[in-house]
PLY file of the C-alpha trace (Angstrom):
ply
format ascii 1.0
element vertex 289
property float x
property float y
property float z
element edge 288
property int vertex1
property int vertex2
end_header
0.16 0.05 0.03
1.75 3.21 -1.12
1.18 6.55 -2.73
3.17 9.65 -4.05
0.71 12.00 -2.09
2.03 11.19 1.51
2.63 14.20 3.38
6.20 14.63 4.94
4.91 14.48 8.39
1.39 13.49 10.14
0.09 14.21 13.30
-1.97 11.45 15.16
-4.06 12.44 18.20
-6.18 10.08 20.07
-8.01 9.25 23.44
-9.69 6.14 24.79
-10.34 4.28 27.90
-6.88 3.41 29.73
-5.66 -0.09 29.23
-2.69 -1.85 28.51
-0.98 -2.24 25.22
-2.00 1.21 23.54
1.24 2.84 23.15
2.90 -0.78 21.94
0.01 -1.00 19.32
0.37 2.34 18.01
4.32 2.13 17.89
4.20 -1.27 16.33
1.99 -0.23 13.37
3.86 3.04 12.72
7.31 0.91 12.69
5.69 -1.99 10.72
4.79 0.71 7.73
8.15 2.57 7.78
7.02 5.70 9.81
9.56 7.29 12.06
8.37 8.97 15.47
9.34 12.57 15.77
7.57 13.62 18.78
5.20 11.68 21.25
3.38 12.97 24.17
0.81 11.05 26.26
-1.20 11.61 29.43
-3.06 9.03 31.59
-6.12 10.85 33.37
-6.35 8.78 36.68
-9.65 10.63 37.52
-11.45 9.32 34.58
-9.28 6.43 33.63
-8.96 7.92 30.16
-5.59 7.97 28.16
-4.59 10.65 25.85
-1.91 10.73 23.12
-0.51 12.89 20.37
2.29 11.39 17.81
4.00 13.51 15.05
5.50 10.95 12.59
7.52 11.43 9.46
6.82 9.56 6.12
9.21 8.46 3.44
8.59 9.19 0.00
6.55 6.70 -1.62
5.09 5.47 1.66
1.56 5.26 2.91
-0.58 8.29 1.78
-2.49 9.97 4.37
-5.47 8.02 3.42
-3.67 4.95 3.61
-2.41 5.82 7.23
-6.08 6.30 8.24
-7.09 3.04 6.69
-4.29 1.16 8.41
-5.00 2.92 11.59
-8.77 2.07 11.79
-8.44 -1.37 13.16
-6.28 -0.38 15.95
-8.65 2.15 16.98
-11.67 0.29 16.86
-10.03 -2.34 18.90
-9.35 0.16 21.78
-12.50 2.31 21.51
-10.46 5.46 20.31
-11.67 8.77 19.22
-8.84 9.95 16.85
-7.88 12.37 14.06
-4.86 12.23 11.74
-3.85 14.86 9.56
-0.76 16.30 7.76
1.30 18.20 10.26
1.79 21.05 7.54
-1.78 21.35 6.66
-3.31 24.50 7.42
-6.65 24.58 9.23
-9.25 26.56 7.58
-10.16 29.45 9.99
-13.05 32.01 10.20
-12.18 34.96 12.21
-15.00 36.99 13.88
-14.66 40.27 15.46
-16.86 43.36 16.62
-14.92 46.81 17.14
-12.18 45.91 19.30
-9.23 44.90 16.64
-6.25 44.00 19.10
-6.73 40.34 18.93
-7.68 40.35 15.00
-4.83 42.28 14.15
-2.34 39.95 16.47
-3.67 36.79 14.82
-3.53 38.20 11.24
-0.08 39.35 11.74
1.05 35.97 13.29
-0.85 34.36 10.32
1.05 36.42 7.52
4.20 35.82 9.08
4.07 32.05 9.24
3.65 31.54 12.90
0.02 30.09 12.80
-0.63 26.95 10.71
-4.31 28.53 9.47
-6.00 29.73 6.35
-8.28 32.83 6.72
-10.75 32.75 3.99
-12.76 35.51 5.77
-12.99 38.11 8.66
-16.63 38.43 9.59
-17.98 41.34 11.80
-21.29 42.75 12.94
-19.43 46.23 12.38
-17.53 47.69 9.72
-14.97 49.54 11.87
-12.25 46.78 11.08
-12.80 46.34 7.67
-9.81 48.42 6.48
-7.74 46.19 9.02
-9.13 43.07 7.15
-8.20 44.54 3.55
-4.52 45.49 4.97
-3.89 41.81 5.24
-5.80 41.00 1.84
-8.46 39.15 3.59
-11.92 39.44 2.64
-14.34 41.20 4.99
-17.91 39.95 5.66
-20.26 42.45 7.25
-23.19 40.70 8.92
-25.21 43.14 11.06
-27.08 41.88 13.99
-30.23 43.00 15.86
-32.29 41.22 18.36
-34.68 40.59 15.69
-32.32 39.47 13.00
-30.16 37.20 15.08
-31.40 33.87 13.23
-30.68 35.33 10.00
-27.16 36.58 10.82
-26.42 33.11 12.18
-27.81 31.59 8.92
-25.12 33.38 7.03
-22.45 32.51 9.37
-23.58 28.76 8.67
-23.51 29.26 4.98
-19.83 30.77 5.23
-18.84 27.90 7.37
-20.12 25.57 4.69
-18.96 27.50 1.55
-15.35 28.04 2.81
-15.05 24.54 4.68
-14.23 26.10 7.93
-12.50 24.02 10.41
-12.20 26.65 13.31
-14.03 29.56 14.27
-12.18 31.96 16.42
-14.25 34.79 18.33
-11.44 37.41 18.35
-13.58 39.83 20.63
-16.62 39.18 18.87
-19.21 40.68 21.26
-22.20 38.65 20.29
-23.52 35.45 21.86
-23.91 32.39 19.73
-27.13 30.54 19.99
-27.31 27.12 21.59
-28.00 25.48 18.28
-24.96 27.13 16.65
-23.00 26.23 19.45
-23.92 22.44 19.44
-23.36 22.47 15.76
-19.72 23.87 15.88
-18.96 22.00 19.34
-15.16 21.73 19.77
-14.57 24.27 16.88
-15.14 27.44 18.32
-12.44 29.50 20.49
-13.42 32.44 22.41
-11.24 34.95 24.57
-12.38 36.94 27.30
-10.94 38.94 30.47
-10.41 36.88 33.46
-12.34 39.09 35.87
-15.61 37.09 35.20
-17.77 36.87 37.18
-16.64 39.60 39.19
-16.74 42.29 36.66
-19.49 41.59 34.06
-20.88 44.08 31.85
-19.50 47.14 30.22
-16.09 48.24 30.71
-14.66 45.46 32.83
-11.33 46.95 33.06
-12.65 50.21 34.30
-14.54 48.16 36.96
-11.38 46.53 37.83
-9.46 49.75 38.04
-12.06 51.15 40.61
-11.52 47.84 42.89
-7.77 48.30 42.77
-6.97 44.83 41.28
-3.33 43.78 41.28
-3.65 41.12 38.28
-5.01 41.60 34.94
-5.72 38.17 33.05
-7.30 36.60 30.11
-8.85 33.13 29.37
-9.16 31.36 25.87
-11.80 28.50 25.85
-13.92 26.46 23.67
-17.50 27.87 23.44
-20.35 25.85 24.92
-23.94 26.95 25.69
-22.81 27.92 29.26
-21.51 31.35 28.48
-17.68 31.51 29.07
-17.79 28.40 30.94
-16.41 26.16 28.19
-13.41 24.19 28.68
-10.40 26.31 29.08
-7.29 26.11 26.67
-4.94 28.74 28.12
-4.80 31.41 30.56
-2.30 34.16 31.60
-1.95 37.18 33.82
0.26 40.35 34.03
0.60 42.17 37.38
-0.56 45.81 37.63
-0.53 48.32 40.63
-1.69 51.53 41.85
0.46 53.71 39.52
-1.64 52.58 36.55
-4.59 54.34 35.16
-7.67 52.57 33.79
-6.35 53.35 30.34
-3.13 51.45 31.55
-5.37 48.42 32.51
-7.16 48.45 29.35
-3.91 48.37 27.28
-2.49 45.54 29.52
-5.46 43.44 29.31
-5.44 43.89 25.45
-1.70 42.65 25.34
-2.60 39.51 27.54
-5.76 38.78 25.69
-3.89 38.78 22.45
-0.92 36.63 23.54
-3.46 34.07 25.23
-5.58 33.75 22.42
-2.84 33.24 19.91
-1.35 30.37 21.93
-4.79 28.77 21.99
-5.17 29.03 18.27
-1.77 27.92 17.55
-2.33 24.66 19.76
-5.61 23.99 18.46
-4.39 24.43 14.77
-1.37 22.10 15.76
-3.72 19.20 17.17
-2.45 20.02 20.51
-5.66 20.33 22.40
-7.68 17.13 23.35
-11.17 17.25 24.98
-11.26 15.79 28.32
-15.15 16.28 29.40
-15.36 19.91 30.65
-11.35 20.29 30.87
-8.82 19.87 28.19
-5.48 18.15 27.67
-2.90 20.33 25.92
0.09 18.93 24.74
1.99 22.24 24.39
0 1
1 2
2 3
3 4
4 5
5 6
6 7
7 8
8 9
9 10
10 11
11 12
12 13
13 14
14 15
15 16
16 17
17 18
18 19
19 20
20 21
21 22
22 23
23 24
24 25
25 26
26 27
27 28
28 29
29 30
30 31
31 32
32 33
33 34
34 35
35 36
36 37
37 38
38 39
39 40
40 41
41 42
42 43
43 44
44 45
45 46
46 47
47 48
48 49
49 50
50 51
51 52
52 53
53 54
54 55
55 56
56 57
57 58
58 59
59 60
60 61
61 62
62 63
63 64
64 65
65 66
66 67
67 68
68 69
69 70
70 71
71 72
72 73
73 74
74 75
75 76
76 77
77 78
78 79
79 80
80 81
81 82
82 83
83 84
84 85
85 86
86 87
87 88
88 89
89 90
90 91
91 92
92 93
93 94
94 95
95 96
96 97
97 98
98 99
99 100
100 101
101 102
102 103
103 104
104 105
105 106
106 107
107 108
108 109
109 110
110 111
111 112
112 113
113 114
114 115
115 116
116 117
117 118
118 119
119 120
120 121
121 122
122 123
123 124
124 125
125 126
126 127
127 128
128 129
129 130
130 131
131 132
132 133
133 134
134 135
135 136
136 137
137 138
138 139
139 140
140 141
141 142
142 143
143 144
144 145
145 146
146 147
147 148
148 149
149 150
150 151
151 152
152 153
153 154
154 155
155 156
156 157
157 158
158 159
159 160
160 161
161 162
162 163
163 164
164 165
165 166
166 167
167 168
168 169
169 170
170 171
171 172
172 173
173 174
174 175
175 176
176 177
177 178
178 179
179 180
180 181
181 182
182 183
183 184
184 185
185 186
186 187
187 188
188 189
189 190
190 191
191 192
192 193
193 194
194 195
195 196
196 197
197 198
198 199
199 200
200 201
201 202
202 203
203 204
204 205
205 206
206 207
207 208
208 209
209 210
210 211
211 212
212 213
213 214
214 215
215 216
216 217
217 218
218 219
219 220
220 221
221 222
222 223
223 224
224 225
225 226
226 227
227 228
228 229
229 230
230 231
231 232
232 233
233 234
234 235
235 236
236 237
237 238
238 239
239 240
240 241
241 242
242 243
243 244
244 245
245 246
246 247
247 248
248 249
249 250
250 251
251 252
252 253
253 254
254 255
255 256
256 257
257 258
258 259
259 260
260 261
261 262
262 263
263 264
264 265
265 266
266 267
267 268
268 269
269 270
270 271
271 272
272 273
273 274
274 275
275 276
276 277
277 278
278 279
279 280
280 281
281 282
282 283
283 284
284 285
285 286
286 287
287 288
């Protein structure tokens, strides 16, 4: 079994109930068909008795194609009850970026993408406002304006569904998109939507959270990137970070510090997801960073 379309490197991620022989079975299959393991990480969650693994392996020219590898691995996966994916390590993830009026996360992601730091393709930027259309244009990315009111949300989400299907979108990133997705859409895109928010929730909800935090004299500014679920801002966490602040800083200083940490945290989460480093684990995640 061979083909000329085999990617240079392949990433395999899997999870299953823990039992003896998983690593041996996977390694033996790869060895048998000429693969060389370049990177391997694994985790056994003793709380749930569940096993997680990520392997990046190289393939010789003329060896099994990606489709062949999937066919070869399927019997092993079936015998262990695995949930698994396999993709070319260099294959970019088709990603839809969504934003409202705050452009710091969008600009950071587009810059990292253009400079080759993120393994993604960006077919479009979607927004419910036109403020950031020039920013998208400066990166040569089509901008789709989808205005939303309380009465037009179903129609707006229908447009979003069409975009996801039209562009074969694999990941949706809410880069400070200030609209709540419906439960139905959230379920349809389960595990494929990443959101970023300030870590002051639930203490500082509503408008101007950084100004609320300033009024309370906070000493840390933070951000959380997570998968979107029907429970607002409570989906499985991918990455978090904080930066210290003090009494000398103004409310505007806190805003700038918050924007910087939000951008960093979201970029890490997107990069790890695009590199198949994030595995769902119930209400948590396993991140092979």
